[in-house]
N, C-alpha and C positions, 0 to 999 in steps of 0.2 A: 504493500500500500504506500509506504514511504517513497519507494522508487518511482511508482506510477505518478504520485502527486508531484514529485520533483521533475519528472519528465514533462508534465503539462505546464508547470511553471516555466521551464526552459522554452517550451514551444510558444508560450505567450510572449516571452521576451524576444524570441526570434521574429514572431509576427509583428511586434511593434517596430523592430529594426527594419524589417522588410517594407512595412507601410511607409516609414520615413524615407526609405530608399526610393520607393515608388513615387512619392511626392517630389523628391529631388529630381528624379529622372522624368517626371511628368508622364508617368505611365499608370494606367488603371491598376489599383493595388490587387484585385483578384488575380490578374495575370502574374504579377511578381510573386504572390503567395503560392500559387500552384507550381511555378517553376522553382521557388525556394523549397517547397515540400519535396519536389522531385530530387533536388540536389541533396537534401537531408536524407532521403531514403537510401542513398548509396553509401552513407557512413556505416562502416562495418559493425561497430559496437552499439549503434543506436537500436534500442528495442523496436521490434516490428509492431506497428500500430494498425489495427484492423477497425474499419468503420462498422459499427453496429447499426443496421438500417433502422431498427426501432428507435435507437438513440436519436437519429436524424429526424425521423418523422414525428416522434412524440415530444422530444425535448427541444430540438432546434426549430422545426418547421412552424409550429403555432406562434411563438413570439415574433419570428421574422415576418410571417404573413400579417400578423396583427399590426406590427409597426408600419409595414408598407401600406396597409389599409388606412391606418390612422393618419398617415401623412398625405394620402391621396385627396386631391381636390374633387369633391363630389360634383361640383359644377362642371369641371372639365370632363370628369368621368362620364357624366350623363350626356354632355354635348357630343362626345365621340363614342357613345355606347354601342352603336351598330358596328363600327369598325373594330372596337375592342372585342365585342362578342364574336364577330366573325373570325378574328385572329385567335381568340382563346379557345374556340370550339371547332368551327368549320375547318380552319387551316390546320389545326392539330390533327384532326381526323384525316384530312387529305394527305398531310405529310406522313402519317402513320401508314396509309394505304400505299403511298409511293415507296416507302422504305420496305414494306412487306413484300411488294412485288420484286423490287431490286434484290433484296437480300435472299429471298427464296430461290431466285434464278442464279445468283452469283455464288452462293456458298453451297457446297455439296451437303446433302442430307438435312438441309435447312428448310423446314416446311413453311407453308403460308401462315399458320397460327403463330409459329415462332417469329416470323417476320413482323406480324402485328404486335407481338410482345415487344420486340426490339423497337418498332416504330413508336409504341406508346411510351417507351423509356426515354428515347432521345428526341422526341418531338417538341417538348416545351423549352423555349429559350429561358435563360436565367436573367432576371432583371437587374440584379445587384451589379454584375459586371458591366452591363450595357449602360445603366443610368450613371454609374460612377464615371464612365467615359463621357457620356453626353452632357453631363452637368459641368464638365471641365472645359467644354468648347461651346461656341455659340451656335445653337440650333434652335429651330422653332419650338415653342412650348408644346405644340400638339404632338411632336415626335416623342418627347419625354412622357407626355400624358398617356399616349397609346402604348408605349413600351411598358410603363408601370402598370397600366390598367390590364393589359394583356397578361402580364406576369401574375396578377392576382387571381386570374381565372384559369390559365392554361395548365397549371399543375393539376387542378381538379380533373379537367377533361383527359389529360394524358394518363393519369392514374386510373381513371375509369376504363379507358381503352386497355391499359395494362391488366386490370382486374378481369375484364371479359376475355382477353386473349389467354390469360393463365387458366381460367376456368375451362376454356375450350381445349387447351392442351391437356389439362388434368382429367377431364371427363371424356374427351375424345369426340365431343359433339358441340355444335354451335347452332342455336335457333335464332334467326335474325330478328323476328318480330319481338321475341322475348327480350333480346338484348337492347332493342330500341326503347321498349317500355321501361326496362330497368335503368337505362341511361338517364331518362328524364325523371324517373322517380328518385334516383340517387341525387341528382342535381337539385330538384325542387325541395325535397325533404332536408337536404343539407342546408339550404338557405333558410328554410323555416326554423330548423333547430337553432341555427346561429342567431336568428332574430329573437327567438324565444328566450334563449340564455341571455342575450344582450338586454332584453327587457327586465330580467331579474336584476342584473347588475345596474341597470339604469335606476331601478327603484331603490336599490341599496345606496347608490351615490346621491340620489335626489332627496330621499326622505329619512335616512338614518344619520346620526351625528358622527360623520366621518371626519378624520383629520387629513392633513396633507400626506403623511406617511401611509395611512390606511388607504387613501385613494390610489397611491402609486402601487401598493401591493395588490390591491384589487384589480388594477389594470394588467398586472402580470398573471393573476390567477385566471382572469376571464378567457384568454385564448385557449388555455389548456382545457378548461371546462367545455368550451364550445367544441373543440376538436375531439376530445375523448367521448363526449356524449354522442356526437354524430357517428363516429367510427364504431361505437358500441352497438349501434343499430344498423351498421353496414351502409351508412350514407356518407356523403362527401364531407369529411372533416375540414378540408381546405376551404370549401365554399362556406361552411359554417363559420369559420374564423373570419373570412373576408367579409361576409354579410354582416356579422355581428360587429366587427371592427369598424366598418363604414357607418353603421347605425350609431354607435357610441361616439365616434369622432365628430360626426355632424352635430351632436348634442353636447359636446364637451364644454361649451360656454355656459350651458345650463346646469350641468351636473357636477362640474369641477370648479373649485375656487381658483382665483388667479395664481396663488402659490402652488396649488397642485398641478396646474398646467405648466407653469414655468419649471418647477423642479422635475416634474414627470417627463417633460420633453428632454431635459438634459440626461436624466437617468436612462431613458429608453434609447437615446442616441448612443450612449456609451455601451450599453448592453448589446444593442444591435450590431455595433461595430465589432465588439469582441466575438460575438457568435458567428458573424460572417467571416471574420478572420480565421477562426478555428476551422470552420467547415472547408474553406478553400485550401487551407494548409493541409487538412486531412486528405483532400483529393490527391495532392501530389505525393503524400506519404504512402498512399495505398498502392502505388505502382508495383513494388516487389511482390506483394501478396497476389495481385492480379496476374502478374507474369507467371508465378508459380502454379496458378490454377489452369494454365493453358492446356496442359496434358499432352495429348497426341498431336494437336494442331501446331504446325511449325510457326516460329516467330515471323518469318517472312510472309507467310500466307495471312497470318492474323493482322499484320500491319497493312498488307495490301487490301484486305477486306475493310479494315477500319478507315483507311484513306478514301477508298472509293465511296463508301457509304457517307463519309463526312462531306465529300464534294457533292454527292447526290442530295444530301440534306440542305446544303447551302443553296444549290440551284433551285431545289423545290420551293424553298422559302421565298427566294427572289421572284420566282414565277407567280407564286401565290400573292405576294404583295402587289406586284404589277397587275395581276389579274383582278385583285380587289379594287384597284384604282379604276380599271376599265369598267368593272361592274358598277362602281359608284356613279360614273358618268351616265350609264344606262338607267340606273335606278332613280337618279335625280329627276328624270322626266315624270316620274309617277309619285314620288314621295319627297319630303323635305329632308335634305342631307346637310351635314355640317359644312361640307365643301363639295360643290357639284363638279369642280374641275381640279382634282387633287394633283394631276400631272404625273410625271414619272420620277422626279427627283426625290421627293420625300418618301414615296414607297420604296425606292431603291435603297435609300439610307436605312429605312425601317427593316428592310429585308437583310441588310448587311449587319444589323445589330442583333442578330439571332444567335448569340453565344449560348452554349449549354453549360450547366453547372451542377450543383450538388444534388438537386432533386433527382436528376437523371441517374447519377451514380448510386444514390441511396435506393432508388427503385430497382436498379440492376442487382444490387447486393441483397435485396429482399427476396429474390428468387430462391425458393427452397432447394436444398441439395437433392431431395428426392420428391417424387410425386406421391399422391395419396396411396398408391399401390406399392410403395417402397422401391420403385425402379428409379434409377438416376434421372434427374431432370435433363432432358436433351439439350446439348450445346450451351449449357449454363456458363462454362468457363469462357467460351468464345464471346458470348454476349457481354460478359463483364469487360473483356479486353476491348471489344469494339466500342462500348460505351465510353470507356476511358479515353480511347483514341479520338472519338468525336468531341469530347469535352476539351481535350488538349488542342486539337486542330482549330476548332471554332473559337476557343477562348484566346489562344495566342495569335493565330493568324488573323482572324477577323478583328479581335480586340486591338491589336497593334495597328491595323490598317484603317480602322473605323474613323479616327480623326482626319486622316488624309482623304478618305472617301467623302466625308462631310464637307471638308474645305473645297474639294474639287467640284462638288455639286452646287456650292454657293446657294444654300437654301435661304429663302426669305420667309419671315414671319408675317403672314397675312392676317392672322387672327387678332393681333394687337397692333393696329396702325400707330398708336401713340407709343413712343419709346418708354422703356421702363422708368427712366429717370423723370420723364415728364408725368407719367402716371403717379409717381411718388410725390411730386410737387402738388398735384391736384389733391391727393389724399391729405397731405399735410396742411394745405391751405384750408380745406373744408373742416378738418379737425380743429384747427386754430379758430376759425370763425364760429364753430359750434361752441367751443369752450368760452369764447368771449361773449357770445349771445347769452349763454346760461348765467355767466357772472353778472351781466348787465340787467338781465330780466329778474333773477332770483336773489341776487346778493348785492345789488347796487348800494343799498343803504349801509351795509356792513363793511364795504370796501374801505371807506374813509377811515374807519377805526381799526382796521385789521391790516397789519403790514404784510402778512403772508398772502392775503388775497390781493393786495396791491402788487406784490411781486409776481403772483400768478398772472394777473391781468397784463402787466408789462411784458411778460414772457410771450403771451399769446399775441399781443400787438406787435412785438418785435419779429416774431415768426411770420406774421402776415405781411409786414412791411418788407422783410427780406424776400419772401417768395414773390410778392407783386413786383418788386424792383427787378428781380431776375426775369420775370415774365415780360416786362417792358423793354428789356435789353434788345438790341438788334440781334437778328438771328445768328449772324456770324460771330457775335461776341458773347452770346448767351452761355454756351458751354464753357468757354474760358473763364467767364465771370463766376459761374457756379463752381467750377473746379477750384479757382483761387479762393473764393469765400469759404468753401468747405475745407480746404487745406488749412487755412489760417484758423478757422473755428476749431477744427479737430486738434490742431497743435496746441491751441490755448487750453482747451478742455483737458487734453492729455497732461500738460504741464501742471495744471491746477490739481488734478487727481493724483499725480505723482507726489506733489508736495503734501497733499492731504494724507496720503498713505504713510509717508514718512512721519508726519505728525502723530498719526494714530499709533505707529510702532513706538515712538518715544513715550506717548502717554501710557502705553501698555506696560512700560517698565516701572511705572509708579505704583506703589502698593495700594494706594487709595482708589485706583480705577479698576473696575471689574472687567476682566478679560472678555466676558460674554458681550458686554457692551461694545468693546472694540471690534469684536468679530462681526457684530451686527452692522456697524458702520462700514467696515471693510466690504461686507457683502453688498451694501447699498452702493458703494463706489464701483464695485464690479458691475452691478446692474446698470448704473449710469453710463459707465464706459462702453458696455455692450450696446446699450440703446443708441449712444452717439455713433458708434461704429456702423450699426445697421442703418441709422437715419441718414448719415452723411455719405456712406459709400454704397449702400444698397446691397451689401454682401449678404450671403446666406451661410450660416454656420453649417459645416459638414457634419 
C-alpha cells in the first residue's frame, strides 16, 4: 500500500511537470501527458500500472461529465442542439457502421459484430483534448460549443452501441427492432433518472440550511448518485449525469450562494484538472500491458490494422461533418436552423478535432476475458491494441496539427458580430448605470450622510465616464486608448494591492492582531485582483 501510494504521488508530480512543459511549448497538455506516460512505461523498474475500467467509469467519468455539463452554456447548447444531437448520435452510429465494415473485411476472423464492438469503442471523440487546443487559439465560439456539446452526449451513444454489439457476440443473435427500442429506452430513461436525482439535490440546496462546504460536497456526490442509479437499472449513466448537471447548473444562481459558486468553481476546476491529468497519463502507461496481450497477432500486423482503421476513422468523421453541412443547407429550406449556410471551413475544422481519449480505452478494457459460456472473448487483445493505436494517432497527429488547420482555414465568427471587448464594455456600462439608478432612486437621501455610499456612487460614475469616453474615441484610436487606460489602471491597482499585502504581512507579526482577520483581508485582495484581471483583460481562468 505504501509503495502504491508513493507511486501515485510520483505520477502526480510528473503530471504537473509535464503540464508546465506543455504550457511552455504551447502544446495541448493531453498530448504531452500521453507521450510522457509512454516514455515512463519503458522505465524498467517502474511498477506496471493497469487501468481498471470500472475505476474509469465509476470514479472518473461522472465528475468529469458533470463538470463539463456545469460549464456548458445552455443557451449555446440549445441554439446548436440539432447539430450537437446529430454529431452525438447519428454520426457515432454511422462511424460505428463504417468501422464495422472496414475492420471485418480487413482483419482475418474478425466478424461484423466484433466490428460494431470496435466501432462503438473508438467512435466518440474526446472533448478535453480538443477544447484544450481550441481555447488556446482563436476560433468561432460555435466550434467550441459543438465540440463540448457533442462530447456530453456521444459517450452515451457509443457505449450503447458497444453494449448491443457485446450482447450480440455473447448471445450469438441480434434482433434489430428490439435493439432500436432498447436504444431509445436507454436514452430517455437515463435522462429522466438524471433529472429526477437533480430535483432531489435541487430541493436539498434550495430549502435545507446548507453551508458553502456542504454545497460543494453535495455537488461532488450528485454525479455519482445520478450515474450509479441509472446504471443500476441498465440505463445510460452518462446521459443521467449530463441531464442532471445541465439542470442544476442552469439553476445555480438560485440554489447556491455567491460563496458556494465562487469556491465551488475553483475546487471543481482543480479536481477536474487532476482527474484529466491522471487518466491521460494512464493511457500512455498502459502500453506495455496492451502489447503483452497481443498473443499470436504479430506487432507489424497489429500496427498496420491500427493505422488503417485510424485513417478510416479520420476520413469518416470528415465526410460526416461535411455531409452534415450539406444536409443543413437542404434542411434550412423547411425548418429554422442556427446557420443555413455553414460552408465547409468550420465543418472541416470540426471534423479534424475528433481526437479519441480515455473513454475509448476504458470501454476496450471493459471487454471481459471470457464470454458467458466460458470461451475466450474473440480478438479481445487485438481490439485493445487497435484502440490504443487510434487514440495515439488521433491525439498526437490531429492534436498537433489542429492549430495549423484552424489558422489555414481562417475561420470567422459570424455568431457574434460585436467583438468580445466591445460586448464587455456594453455589459459594464449597463451594470454601472443600473447601480447608479438604484442608488439615486432608493438611497438618495442616505448618500449625503454615508461616505461608503458616496464612494460607491463615485465609482459607478467614474466607470460610466470612462466607458463613454472610450466609446466616443475615433475608431482608429479606440483600441489604443482602451489598451493604454487598462494598462495604467491595472498597474496602479497591482501596485496598491502589493503594498496592501505587505502591510497585512507586517500586521500579522503583531501579537494583538488575529491571524484569521489577516487571512480574511488577504482573500479579499485576491478576489479584487482577480476581478480586475478579468475586467481589464477579458481573460478566462483555465
